[in-house]
C-alpha positions as CSV (number, residue, x, y, z in Angstrom):
1,X,143.6,43.9,143.3
2,X,142.1,46.9,141.4
3,X,144.2,50.0,141.6
4,X,141.2,52.4,141.7
5,X,138.3,52.7,144.0
6,X,135.3,50.7,142.7
7,X,133.2,53.4,141.1
8,X,136.2,55.3,139.8
9,X,137.5,52.1,138.1
10,X,134.0,51.2,136.7
11,X,133.5,54.6,135.2
12,X,137.0,54.7,133.7
13,X,136.4,51.3,132.2
14,X,133.2,52.5,130.6
15,X,135.1,55.4,129.0
16,X,137.8,53.2,127.4
17,X,138.1,53.2,123.6
18,X,136.2,55.8,121.6
19,X,134.9,58.0,124.5
20,X,138.4,58.6,125.8
21,X,139.7,59.2,122.3
22,X,136.9,61.7,121.7
23,X,137.8,63.5,125.0
24,X,141.4,63.5,124.0
25,X,140.7,64.9,120.6
26,X,138.6,67.7,122.0
27,X,141.5,68.7,124.3
28,X,144.3,68.1,121.9
29,X,145.7,65.1,123.9
30,X,147.1,61.8,122.8
31,X,145.2,58.7,123.9
32,X,147.9,58.1,126.6
33,X,147.6,61.6,127.9
34,X,143.8,61.4,127.9
35,X,143.9,58.2,129.9
36,X,146.3,59.6,132.5
37,X,144.3,62.9,132.8
38,X,140.9,61.2,133.1
39,X,142.4,58.7,135.6
40,X,143.5,61.6,137.8
41,X,140.3,63.7,137.4
42,X,137.7,61.1,138.2
43,X,138.9,60.4,141.8
44,X,139.0,64.2,142.4
45,X,135.4,64.6,141.2
46,X,134.0,61.5,143.0
47,X,136.0,62.5,146.1
48,X,134.5,66.0,146.0
49,X,131.0,64.5,145.7
50,X,131.8,62.3,148.7
51,X,133.0,65.3,150.7
52,X,129.8,67.2,149.9
53,X,127.5,64.2,150.6
54,X,129.2,63.6,154.0
55,X,126.8,66.3,155.4
56,X,123.1,65.3,155.4
57,X,122.1,68.5,153.7
58,X,124.7,67.9,151.0
59,X,123.6,64.3,150.4
60,X,120.0,65.5,150.1
61,X,120.8,68.2,147.6
62,X,123.0,65.8,145.5
63,X,120.3,63.1,145.6
64,X,117.7,65.6,144.5
65,X,119.9,66.8,141.6
66,X,120.6,63.3,140.4
67,X,116.9,62.4,140.5
68,X,115.8,65.6,138.8
69,X,118.4,66.3,136.2
70,X,120.5,63.1,135.6
71,X,118.3,60.0,136.1
72,X,117.8,57.9,133.0
73,X,120.6,59.5,131.0
74,X,123.0,57.3,129.0
75,X,126.7,58.1,129.4
76,X,127.2,57.9,125.7
77,X,124.6,60.5,124.9
78,X,125.8,62.7,127.7
79,X,129.3,62.6,126.3
80,X,127.9,63.5,122.9
81,X,126.2,66.6,124.4
82,X,129.4,67.5,126.3
83,X,131.5,67.3,123.2
84,X,129.0,69.5,121.5
85,X,129.4,72.2,124.2
86,X,126.4,71.2,126.4
87,X,126.1,69.2,129.6
88,X,126.2,72.1,132.1
89,X,129.6,71.1,133.3
90,X,130.4,74.5,134.7
91,X,127.3,74.8,136.8
92,X,127.8,71.2,138.1
93,X,131.3,72.1,139.1
94,X,130.0,75.2,140.9
95,X,128.0,72.9,143.2
96,X,130.6,70.1,143.4
97,X,133.8,72.1,143.9
98,X,132.5,75.6,144.8
99,X,135.5,77.9,145.4
100,X,137.9,75.1,144.9
101,X,137.5,75.0,141.1
102,X,140.6,77.0,140.3
103,X,142.6,74.9,142.8
104,X,141.3,71.7,141.2
105,X,142.3,72.8,137.7
106,X,145.8,73.9,139.0
107,X,146.3,70.6,140.8
108,X,145.1,68.5,138.0
109,X,147.4,70.4,135.6
110,X,150.4,70.0,137.9
111,X,149.8,66.3,138.3
112,X,149.2,65.5,134.7
113,X,151.1,68.1,132.7
114,X,148.0,69.7,131.2
115,X,147.6,73.4,130.9
116,X,145.2,74.9,133.4
117,X,142.7,75.7,130.6
118,X,142.8,72.1,129.4
119,X,142.5,70.8,133.0
120,X,139.5,73.1,133.6
121,X,137.9,72.0,130.4
122,X,138.4,68.3,131.2
123,X,136.7,68.7,134.6
124,X,133.8,70.5,132.9
125,X,133.5,67.6,130.5
126,X,133.7,64.9,133.1
127,X,131.3,66.4,135.6
128,X,128.1,65.6,133.7
129,X,129.4,62.1,133.0
130,X,130.1,61.5,136.7
131,X,126.6,62.7,137.5
132,X,124.9,60.5,134.9
133,X,127.0,57.5,136.0
134,X,126.0,58.1,139.7
135,X,122.3,58.5,138.8
136,X,122.5,55.2,136.9
137,X,124.1,53.5,139.8
138,X,121.6,54.8,142.3
139,X,118.4,54.4,140.3
140,X,118.9,51.5,137.9
141,X,116.7,49.3,140.2
142,X,118.1,46.5,142.4
143,X,117.8,44.0,139.6
144,X,120.0,46.2,137.4
145,X,122.6,46.7,140.1
146,X,121.1,50.0,141.3
147,X,121.6,51.0,144.9
148,X,118.0,52.1,145.2
149,X,117.7,55.2,146.9
150,X,118.0,57.4,149.8
151,X,120.2,60.4,150.4
152,X,121.8,58.5,153.3
153,X,122.7,55.5,151.0
154,X,124.2,57.9,148.5
155,X,126.2,59.6,151.2
156,X,127.4,56.2,152.5
157,X,128.4,54.9,149.0
158,X,130.3,58.1,148.1
159,X,131.9,58.3,151.5
160,X,133.2,54.8,151.1
161,X,134.5,55.7,147.6
162,X,136.3,58.7,149.0
163,X,137.9,56.7,151.8
164,X,139.1,54.1,149.3
165,X,140.6,56.7,147.0
166,X,142.4,58.3,150.0
167,X,143.7,54.9,151.2
168,X,145.0,53.9,147.9
169,X,147.0,57.1,147.4
170,X,148.7,57.4,144.1
171,X,147.8,60.2,141.8
172,X,144.1,60.1,142.6
173,X,144.5,60.2,146.3
174,X,147.2,62.7,146.3
175,X,145.3,65.1,144.0
176,X,142.1,64.7,146.0
177,X,143.9,65.4,149.3
178,X,145.8,68.4,147.9
179,X,142.6,70.0,146.5
180,X,139.9,69.0,149.1
181,X,141.5,68.3,152.4
182,X,142.9,71.7,153.2
183,X,141.4,75.0,153.9
184,X,140.6,77.2,150.9
185,X,143.0,79.9,152.1
186,X,144.2,81.1,148.8
187,X,147.2,79.7,147.0
188,X,147.9,76.1,147.3
189,X,151.4,74.6,146.7
190,X,151.0,71.8,144.1
191,X,154.8,71.2,143.7
192,X,154.5,67.8,145.3
193,X,152.0,66.8,142.6
194,X,154.2,67.7,139.7
195,X,155.1,64.7,137.6
196,X,152.8,62.3,139.5
197,X,151.2,61.2,136.2
198,X,154.5,60.9,134.4
199,X,154.0,57.1,134.0
200,X,150.8,57.8,132.2
201,X,152.1,60.7,130.0
202,X,155.4,58.9,129.2
203,X,153.9,55.9,127.7
204,X,151.5,54.8,130.3
205,X,149.6,51.7,131.0
206,X,148.0,49.7,128.2
């Protein structure tokens, strides 16, 4: 049985090899560190999108943004743009995480051993990739595996993904819960996340 929720696993699989190596090089991480950090960050981003899309207004806004700004983009070309300093990762995170951005970077850093600056940069790099991936999933047409489209379908798909991430726990579920499922009341204690990704950073999964 797959250890990650379906979309998280699928996107992680698409980033294997050179894309992950390029992300790691950009952040000064070894391939193993990059794998662990991206494996932790993707559930957080997809979970945050699922949280936002659980409200009809949020689902409509996300659906519109995917259609307007991200449909038809290839993940490889988006990554090239991101590595060159483009991709609008910061503005995407403003919409996806809002006031939780700093908490997200702190939590990701605690779980993976990254510095907060590295964690923040990684989230900004991955956000456009997640959006391009989602747009491809939604609008690729039914023959191409696309989910076709309505805001409600998008909300349902992302809600299911978020639920799966939470049920499976591990680093993705723990990080998502610590960052998203509590009130944004200032400081968050991430001590229970520290070392969660140790298996990745210490040698990791091949």
